DRENLUM-362719 format. One line per 8 residues: number of its first residue (from 1); their letters; for each residue x, y, z of C-alpha. Coordinates in steps of 0.001 Angstrom, whole numbers, plus 500000, padded with zeros to 6 digits. Example, Ala and Ser with C-alpha at 12.3 -4.5 7.8 and 13.67 -1.06 7.14 Angstrom:
2
1 = as = 512300 495500 507800; 513670 498940 507140;
end
This chain:
252
1 = mkqlelmk = 422446 111854 932092; 418442 113579 932432; 415540 111847 934436; 413728 110610 931830; 416644 108764 929808; 417365 107082 932947; 413488 105994 933720; 413520 104518 930095;
9 = kgmtssip = 417174 102560 930583; 415190 101077 933907; 412562 100174 931366; 414081 098960 928920; 416271 096626 931450; 413051 095103 932260; 411233 094569 929263; 412257 090563 929062;
17 = mivggvpf = 411010 089985 932828; 407890 092205 931860; 407445 089384 928667; 407058 086683 931258; 405582 088198 934186; 402507 088833 931637; 400726 085541 931813; 400863 085661 935507;
25 = gilfgsla = 399226 088121 936057; 396633 086848 933552; 396623 083616 935566; 395907 085442 938821; 393264 087082 937397; 391256 084375 936379; 391722 082200 938796; 390393 085135 941319;
33 = msnglssw = 387075 084955 938598; 386649 080980 938127; 386842 080953 942288; 383831 083232 942660; 385934 086270 943676; 384419 089679 941954; 386257 091620 939528; 387225 094460 941919;
41 = faiamssl = 388814 092641 944378; 391182 091547 942042; 392607 094264 940634; 392187 095612 944065; 394617 093289 945351; 396871 093627 942539; 396834 097623 942766; 397693 097225 946841;
49 = vfagsaqf = 399434 094323 947338; 401812 094128 944360; 403116 090674 944859; 402632 087554 942705; 403505 084662 944850; 402050 086546 947951; 398788 087067 946137; 398680 083343 944857;
57 = valglili = 399041 082246 948325; 396267 084709 949990; 394011 083741 947339; 394435 080280 948461; 394352 080641 951840; 390771 083216 951232; 389195 080330 949311; 389572 078024 952277;
65 = daplwvii = 388140 080645 954363; 391428 081118 956054; 391935 083436 959746; 393018 086829 958521; 395943 086758 960762; 396864 083139 959038; 396462 085303 955678; 398914 087814 956721;
73 = sttfivnl = 400984 085892 958403; 401579 083541 955804; 402078 086421 953099; 404529 087839 954850; 406809 084845 955657; 406241 084537 951514; 408060 087938 951090; 410424 087646 953785;
81 = rhllyaad = 413055 086813 950776; 412600 091209 949935; 414598 091948 953187; 417638 090362 951048; 417082 092504 948246; 416322 095683 951088; 419328 095017 952527; 421467 094946 949118;
89 = mvkfikhl = 420039 098168 947955; 419784 100006 951073; 423550 101282 950240; 422315 102641 947216; 419477 104363 948332; 420048 105558 952178; 420839 108892 951225; 417378 109557 949525;
97 = pikwrlli = 414124 111562 951135; 412154 109300 952968; 409410 109492 950211; 411511 107866 947814; 412758 105273 949938; 408768 104066 950570; 408678 104227 946967; 411334 101650 946179;
105 = gfglides = 410383 099772 948862; 406662 099412 947540; 408056 098502 943796; 411390 096260 945125; 410007 092894 943470; 411897 090151 942040; 412023 091712 938766; 413041 095127 939609;
113 = yaavrply = 415720 094110 941326; 417185 091856 938737; 416544 094581 936418; 418008 097481 937940; 420658 096112 940470; 423174 094979 937486; 423180 098816 936283; 424911 099703 939509;
121 = ndkqittd = 428089 097120 938757; 427918 098135 935246; 428288 101735 936213; 425341 102600 933903; 423653 104137 936830; 425249 105868 940242; 423657 106180 943779; 422920 110016 942631;
129 = nghfaflg = 420717 109069 939699; 419833 104976 940149; 416633 105587 941602; 415285 107251 938240; 415794 103859 936840; 414384 101934 939394; 411162 104091 939179; 410847 103487 935535;
137 = sflsfylm = 411484 099720 935813; 408641 100177 938769; 406595 101919 936975; 406076 099593 934189; 406180 096338 936195; 403298 098005 937977; 401133 098667 934748; 402082 095705 932959;
145 = wqlstivg = 400504 093996 936640; 397312 095672 936682; 397050 095262 933010; 397724 091766 933405; 395095 091008 936017; 392712 092957 934108; 393063 090642 931095; 392670 087676 933648;
153 = vvagelip = 389940 088894 935098; 388137 089247 932017; 389156 086046 930022; 388252 084302 933396; 384387 084864 932473; 385058 084231 928960; 387110 081263 928915; 386486 078377 931488;
161 = gmsawgle = 389203 076257 932479; 391778 078750 931654; 393579 078423 934831; 394492 074733 933852; 396270 075845 930652; 399977 076107 932806; 400432 079435 932255; 402252 079798 935596;
169 = famvatfi = 405275 078057 933933; 405794 081865 932480; 407274 082659 935998; 409459 079655 936044; 411382 080658 933093; 411418 084510 934108; 413078 083404 937456; 415593 081530 935275;
177 = giitpylq = 416230 084490 933226; 416566 086643 936330; 419690 083902 937327; 421502 083635 934569; 423600 086658 934076; 425093 086049 937342; 425931 082357 936720; 427930 083214 933709;
185 = akrvgfvt = 429575 085960 935615; 433503 086103 935542; 434938 082882 937458; 437854 083998 939872; 439700 080964 940718; 438210 077379 940581; 435069 078247 942858; 432143 080605 941750;
193 = pywaalis = 430291 081878 944684; 426854 082248 942186; 427552 078567 941469; 428262 077689 944853; 424733 079651 946290; 422544 078278 943322; 423363 074516 944320; 423221 074762 948048;
201 = asivslil = 419919 076732 947766; 418356 074009 945134; 419618 071284 946914; 417907 072825 950560; 414870 073732 948793; 414272 070174 947489; 414966 068804 950853; 413155 071478 953071;
209 = hdlpnnlg = 410070 071073 950137; 407355 070077 952090; 407111 072171 955078; 404249 074333 955526; 403921 078087 954337; 406785 078104 951637; 409353 077978 954558; 411502 075578 952343;
217 = llcaalvg = 412356 078376 949826; 412922 080909 952717; 415410 078391 954234; 416817 077862 951210; 417230 081359 949761; 419053 082056 953690; 421439 079012 952833; 422168 080208 949370;
225 = vmvgylvt = 423255 083389 950499; 425202 082146 953646; 427059 079732 951178; 427902 082376 948921; 428960 084864 951016; 431379 082093 952196; 432704 081189 949077; 433633 084368 948407;
233 = lkvgknvp = 435281 084777 951261; 437392 081465 951242; 438017 082512 947107; 439033 085919 948484; 442229 084167 950608; 443467 082790 947053; 443477 085677 944862; 444834 088702 944465;
241 = nketkali = 443402 091491 946721; 442619 093779 943704; 440552 090511 942661; 439452 089871 945655; 437534 093609 946518; 436058 093247 943072; 434463 089800 943518; 433505 090499 947354;
249 = kegt = 431970 094049 945727; 430401 092063 942632; 429083 089304 945185; 427210 092141 947031;
end
């Protein structure tokens, strides 16, 4: 498959989540303007950071004049979930030159991972060409984020109170869309590792909701991964070897 076709495939698979991300970018730009920050600051932040949740957290800390080390450490903790994505993706990109790995590392956000990762499972891309599909996904998300931030900056100046419209729910809907295909995966036996991961992570996130700096979210993610892996191993002891290998491969 040609490189442009692979990039197009990555872009096409990203469209549903791009639509969900637009209101989130608009909200960030409008919040920055409504709180007295410059338009260039908001645009530069979206261009260089390119991480929605981290940008919102950093924006809140900047507005209360938090020390620089607090801003950096907090956003680092918020983005620790990306280590899970990187750990899963490394087997597909470890053979690539360092420039490719740096580019993929910068563009590895929740949505790009969710859009491109299933393409490896479906054999639509391989380790030899999958990075071009990721490039297409990354560029489409990056362009969306910059344009929506600019729209938010302009709208924040022209439409007062835009931050109270509840646009942030679009991102919640996007994450629901990200996990739904995995929950519909083929069941082996009576236990589905994806559902086990979802339920355990949900319970932990509710229990630890009041922890500072979104630490509850990080703990929930780690518990979900651990429970999903343990259930996968447990199921693997009770199914034929061929199905076990398929399940573990799908789960990883």
